[in-house]
C-alpha positions in Angstrom: 26.4 181.8 149.0 23.3 179.8 150.0 25.1 176.6 148.8 28.6 177.4 150.0 27.7 178.6 153.6 26.0 175.3 154.8 28.9 173.3 153.3 31.5 175.6 155.0 29.6 175.3 158.4 29.5 171.5 158.1 33.2 171.4 157.2 34.1 173.6 160.2 31.9 171.6 162.6 33.4 168.3 161.4 37.0 169.6 161.5 36.6 171.1 165.0 35.2 167.9 166.3 38.2 166.1 164.8 40.8 168.6 166.1 39.5 169.0 169.6 40.4 165.4 170.3 44.0 165.9 169.3 45.4 167.2 172.7 49.0 166.5 171.7 48.8 168.5 168.5 47.2 171.4 170.4 49.8 171.4 173.2 52.7 171.2 170.6 51.2 174.2 168.8 50.9 176.1 172.1 54.6 175.3 172.9 55.7 176.3 169.4 54.2 179.8 169.7 55.2 180.2 173.3 51.8 180.3 174.8 52.5 177.8 177.6 55.1 180.0 179.1 52.5 182.7 179.8 51.0 180.4 182.4 54.4 180.1 184.1 54.4 182.2 187.3 58.1 183.1 187.0 57.6 184.3 183.4 54.6 186.4 184.5 56.7 188.1 187.3 59.6 188.8 185.0 57.3 190.3 182.3 55.6 192.4 185.0 59.0 193.7 186.2 60.2 194.5 182.7 56.9 196.4 181.9 57.1 198.3 185.2 60.7 199.4 184.6 60.3 200.2 180.9 56.7 200.1 179.7 56.1 199.3 176.0 53.6 202.2 175.8 52.1 204.8 178.0 48.7 206.3 178.3 48.1 209.9 179.4 45.1 209.4 181.6 45.0 213.1 182.6 44.2 214.2 179.0 41.6 211.4 178.6 39.8 212.5 181.8 40.0 216.2 180.8 38.6 215.4 177.3 35.8 213.3 178.8 34.9 216.2 181.2 34.8 218.6 178.3 32.4 216.4 176.3 28.8 217.4 176.8 26.8 214.3 177.6 23.5 216.2 177.7 21.4 215.8 174.6 18.8 218.4 173.8 15.8 216.3 172.5 14.1 219.3 171.0 17.0 219.8 168.6 17.4 216.2 167.7 13.7 215.3 167.2 11.6 218.5 166.8 8.7 216.7 165.1 8.1 214.4 168.0 8.4 217.2 170.6 5.6 219.3 169.1 
C-alpha cells in the first residue's frame, strides 16, 4: 500500500488537472445525465409542483418529535464513570 497510494494520488492529481480544462466534455456529461435542467427555473417550478401534489415520500414529524421528547438527554456521570467521581 505504501507504494500504490503515492502512485494513485499522483495519477488522480494529473488526471484531474487534465480533465478540469475540458469544459466541453464536462458540459456534455452534465447534459447527458440531465444535470443542466436542474438549473432551469421552469423545471424547478414543475418539480416543486409535482412534489407538492404527490410527494415521493413523507415524514411523520410528530412521531419524531415525540420520540425525541421521550429520550432522556441527561447523563448521570456517577453511573458512567464511578472511579472518577470518588
